[in-house]
N, C-alpha and C positions, 0 to 999 in steps of 0.2 A: 156093564159096574151097575151093581144097583143104587138109586137116587131115594132112596126110601127115607121119608123126615120121620123120625118117630118123636115123642112130645115129651121132654124132659117135665121133672117135679114142679117148676117153676112156670111150666108151660109155655116155656122158650124149646124151640127145636133143636136135635141135634143132628147136623148133617153127615151121618158118619158110616163108615158098610159097614163097620161091624162092631154093634151096638154092644154086645160083650165085652169085647177087648178095650171099648172107649169105657166102659162102668167098670174093668177090673181096677181100672189106677184107685187110690185113695182122693177122698175131698177135705187133707188137712190143711188148708190155705185156707185165712181170716181176711177179711177185708180190710187189717192194717197193712197185714202181710203184699196185698195186692196195691195200697197205694204207695206202699216204700219202694216195691219193687220199682212203679210206673217211675217214679221221680229217679229212685237210682240207677237204674236201668241205663239213663241217660248220661250219668255223672261218673266218667271215669277216668281213665289216666288220661285219656284226650283230652280233658276239658284243662286237668290240673298242672299237664305238662305240653303236651303235642300242641294245645292251641299255641306255646309263646314260638315254634314253628307256622306258624300261620300268619305270626303277628309279623314275625322275621320278614315274612313273604310279600305282605299286603301291605304293611304297615297298618296307620288309622284306620283304616277302611278295611279292616278285619270286623269291626263293628256292622257296617252294610252288610257283607259276607255273614256274617251268625242273622243277621236280619233275616235274610233271603235264604238261607237254607235252615233257619228256625221255625220259620214260617212255612215252607213247605213239609216240614219233620211235624209238625202240629195236624198241616191236612194230613197223611200219610195217617198220622196216630188217630185222628177222627175217622178215618176211613176202617181202620181197625178197629176201633171200637165201635163202629155201627153195623161193622158182620158180626163179630166175636158177643158181641151184647145179645143181636136175634140167632143167631145160631153158635153156641159156647162150641170150642171144638178143641183136644189135644193138638189137632195138627193146625189150629189158625187158618191162617191163609192160604196155605196149602190145600187144605180140605177144601174151602171155599172156590179155589182156583178149580182144582177138580171138577168140580160140581158145574160148574158156570164157564167155566173155559174147556173143559175136555183134560184126562190124562197125561196129557205133555205137560198143560200148567202146573200143575200140581208138582209129578216130577220132580221139574226142572225148579221152579220155584222154592219146592221143599229142600231139597236136595242141594242148591245153590247155598238155601241157608246154613244146612247144615256145614255144609262145607266152611262157611265163611264163620258160625262161633268154631267149631275143632281151631281152624287156625289162629283164632284169639283166644284160645286157652290156652296154646302153647306160645304165643306172644307175651303173654300175659305170664304165663308160669316163669318164662327166660328174665325176663323184668325184674317179675318179686325176688325172681332167687339171687339176682348182683343187685337188688339192695339189701337185702340179709346177708348175702356175703362180707360186703363193707363193714358191717357189722357186728358177724361170726365169723371173721376170717378164715377159722381152721376148718369149715365144711365148707368146700369147693360147692359152686351155682348152680351145678347138676344136681348135690347132692340135697340143696333144699329147694330146689325144682320136683324134686322125687317126692319128696317129704310131701309139701302142698296137694300135687298129682294124689298121693295116697290119702289124704286129707280130706278133701273133696269129694274123691272119688265113694269112699267112707261116706260123708255124711248123707251124699245124692244116693245111694246104695241102703239107707234104712228108713228113712218116709218124707216124703213131702215136705213134711213141718219144719224139719232141721233145716233145708233149705227156705224154707218162709225165714224163719228166726233169723239163720245168718244173715237173709239179705235184709232182712229187716233193721239190722243193729249195726251192718255195714251202710246204710244206705243213710241211716238215722249221723250216721257219723260225718259220711259225705255232704250229706244236706243241713249240717249244722254249721259245720266249715263255711260251706260256700256264704250261709244266713250272716255266720262273722266278718269274712271277709267284706260283705257289700258292707255291712254295718264301717267298720272301720275306713273301705275305701271312702265312703260320704264321709266321713268325720276329718278324712286327708282331705278331700277336695277341700272342703269348707274351711281348713287351715286351722283344724285341730293339733294336729300333729305338727305346727312349724308351717312355714309359707304356703298360701293357698298356688297349686300351680299356675288354675287360670287354664285357657287355653293355648300356652303355647306349644304343648306336646303333639297337639292336635295340627296346629298349622305349622311349625316350624320342621327343621329334621328333612326337607322334602316337600311338605303339604301334606295334606288329607291321604294323596293316593301318589306317593312318593315310589312307587313303584313301576307305576301302570296296568296297561290290561293284564302282561305278561305274571303280575308280583300279584294280581285279583284269581288270575288262570291255579298259580299255585296253590293260593290260601283256600280256595273253592274250595278243592279236591280234600286238603284238611279237614273243612270245617264239616263238610260231608261224612268222611271217614271219623267225628267224633260222638257221632248219632247212632251209628249202627249200633242193635242190641234193644232197642226201645219196645221189638214186637212181642219180649219175649212174657209181658204181662198180661197179652192177649193169650199166649201158650197158657200160661200159668191161669185164667181165669177158669179154664174146663175142670182143674182140680180142687178149684174152691167147694165154700159150701151152698153159696150162692151166683153160681157163672153168670149169669145176665146182667145182675141187679153190683155184684160187683166192680164188674168190668167197666160197666157204666161210669160207674162213682170212681173209679183209678180213673179213668181215660179224661174225665170231666176237669178232672184236679189237677193234673199233671200239664197241662197242653198249655196252661198262661203260668206255671211256675216255671217250666223248660223255658220261658221267653225271659222269665228275671233271672234265671240264675244263668244263661250263657252270656245272651246282651247286656244283662246289666255288669258281671264281672270282665266283661272284654270292654266296656266302656268306662270301668274304673282303671283298667290297667293302664291303656292309650291314656289316659289323661295323668294319670300319678308320676307315670313313666318314660320317655324317650323310647321310642320302638324299635328302634336301634341301637339299643343298650344289649352288647352281645351277651348280658347276664340273661334278660329276655329269653332266647334262644335255651343256652346253657343248662341253667338254673331252671328254669322256668320262672312264668310271666306271676305265681303268686307268689314264691321266695322273694323276688324282686320287689314288689310292692311291698312287701310284709317290712324286708328293708328298708326301704327307703321309708317306710313310717316308724322307722326304729322299735320293730317288735321285739322283742330276744328272743332268740333260739329258733328262730322262722324258720332256718333252712333243715333243721332238726324236725319238727314241727310236720311241717309241708311232705318231709320225707315218710311220715309215719300217713299221712293223711293217703300218698301216692299209695302205699304198699297197702293201702286197706283198700283203697280203689281198684287195684288191682288183684286182689282176694277176691273183691266182690266180684269181678266182670269173673273171673276162671269158675265161679258160683255160679253163677246166672247161665253161663254159658256151657257147662257141663249137663245143666237142667234142662238151657233149651232143646239142645239138639241132640240127649238123648228122648225128649219127647217129641220131637218132629222126627226122629229116625224112626218109634215108635209107630205113631202115625204111619209114615209113608209104607214099613213093612205091615201092617194091620189093612192097609189098602193092595196090596200085593206091589210094591214098588222096593221090593229089598228082600233081602232073608228072613224068613220065615223066625227062625230062631231068634231072632230081634223080641220078637212081640212077645216071648214068653215075660208074664208077670210073677213077682215074688211079693206077698204082701203089700200087695198094692202100689211096687214101683217096679216099672220094667229095667232088672237088672241089665239082661244081658244088652239091652243098650246104650245105659252108663255106660257098660264096660268096653262098649265099643269106643264110644264117645271119646274115653279117657284112652283109651291107645292112639286114637289118631291121632289123639293130641301130641302126647309120650311119645309118638314117632315123628312128627311132627318138631317136637323139640329137636330130637338126634338129630334128623335131617337142619334147621339151623345150628348146630354144633358143627357139622360135617362139611356143608356144603350151606354156609346164609348168601352168601351173595349170588347163589344159581338157584336149586333147586328153590329151598326155605324162601327169595326173595319173591321167584314165582309164584310160589303157593299164597302168598304173602298179598300179592297182585292181584290177583284171581278174588278170593277173598274180598278184599276191596273192592272191586267192583260190582259182588255177589249181592250187596243190599241196593245198588242200583237198578240192578235185575229182577228183583225181588219187591221194589215200591212201583217198578212200572207193570210186573203183571195185579199186584194190590190194587192199581187203580183199574185197569182193564176189567178186573175182575166184582169192582165195585160198582162200575158202572152197569153191569148186566145186572148184577146181585140187586140192588136198589129197586129197578124197573120190576126185577119178580114178585120182590117183598110189597112193592104195591101192588101189585096186583091181586097174587095171594094170600099174604097176610100183613097189612100193614099196620098191624096192632102190635108187630115186633119189631116194630123201627121205634125202641128206646131211646134213641142216640141217634144222631140224621147229622148227615156230612153237610155242612154250612154250602150253599148254594150249588146244590146240586142241582144239572149237572158240567156245570161250566169251570166251579173252581177243583174239579175229578180233570179235565180237560186240561188245565190251566199247569194242575199238580205236573198230569206226565207231558206236558208241554217242558215244564221244569226241567224234568226228569233229563230228558232228550237233548233239553241245550249242556247239560251237563258233561253229556255224553262227548255232544258238540265240541265243548271245550279241553277233553281229554283226547281229542283224537287230534288237535296242535299240535299237540308235541312227541315226541321221539317215542318217550317212556310210557307217554299216555297210550300211544299208540299201538305199543307191543302188551300192554297191560289189556286193551279193548282187543286184543286178537287173541289172547291167551285163552280171554274170557267168553271171547263166542264158540271158541272151540269146546269147551265143555256145554256151554249151556246148548249148542247143535249135538253134542254128542247125546244129554238129558233130553230132552226134546224129541230127538229120535228113537230114544228107547220106549220113552211116553208113547210117540206116536202107534210105535209097532206095539206097546200094549194092548191102547185102547182098539188098532182093529183086531185083533186074536179074539179080544175079550165081546167085539160084533158079533165076529166070525160061528164063534162059543152060545153066544147068545141066540142066532138066528138056526143053527144045529139043533141045539136043546127043544126050540121052540117046534 
């Protein structure tokens, strides 16, 4: 396999196997698109609704879990920013992993990420369909799912700037909602909307750690899954007007805001309402807090925001999965017909990703507790596999860049290599926590089978490429 590094117009090298296929994509994304994608990519329905399940599992200690997982995510994002700013590529971490670790690593991280995003499209489309069915009941759930799939498939087929505009405004709505919630929450804690809650909700009802280690373990897995999807910004950077500069800015602005949005939101929730209030898990923590503050139509407002978050995630996942599939097949790791580009868009890859997502929706309707549950469990674990490979890749790539092209390190991982190793240890710790439960062990086993198959296929391709290179020479 070629390891040739070609120089971009910015002076940053693009490490790709096929320079023509990389340049065939359009470059319609702007800095404002990437900045909002970086912020909105980790603000999804998992935060607005799923975090309520985490609070019910861990109690007020959910704040500490989000501190830990938020720190982990910020470190991963910094690594991705360092590598993508130095060598922007549509395949992002998959391309970097292939160059530094081998074909097996690129194939495993790339296809695992594709699987995760496509499964996410199915889950988000299903949830969005249910919300719309409650408002417009004469159209069934699956009818709305079909409408959303066609809408976002069509928008991703036309031009990348359409994806960017959708995500810009979707993310703007989500970010505005979070900021408004934080402002209202702080005012509520200060007693503007009634009696100040004090620290009662943090210390009563079983204390700060009411469910013990088991609750922390359950909450940990929920908080981790809420951050999946942040990597999309490094994939999108390759289709922006100034890839290296734009991704560097997007990463720098997103890191500290992630901490404020997630940790701040959870702190507000557990301070204002008891963690064991059943509405926190059923209605969602944001609705429960807004009801507590007396905000009119809180449920309807948040339902609209959750719908926006779901549609945003669908849009981003279709985009990210199609670009990852395109990058993989142009490197010889999939069916070649997916590598065709029409008007700057990898149309076959977009259609294939949407088709897989729609098939997954059908599986969810027919076998919701077996096949679909198995698919989602593997997809949920995929992000940890990807992050592990990102850490190993960054360790090797950073040392090589320092030797060969230190001027390309416009974004640097903090505390290298110690924080990279610490991040990897944290990910392995999450795997260890998962192994303590029966469901977690089943999830790990299913993921291990898929990883072994992908890594094995990648290793065989690597050996074939080496033999072919020897024969040709």
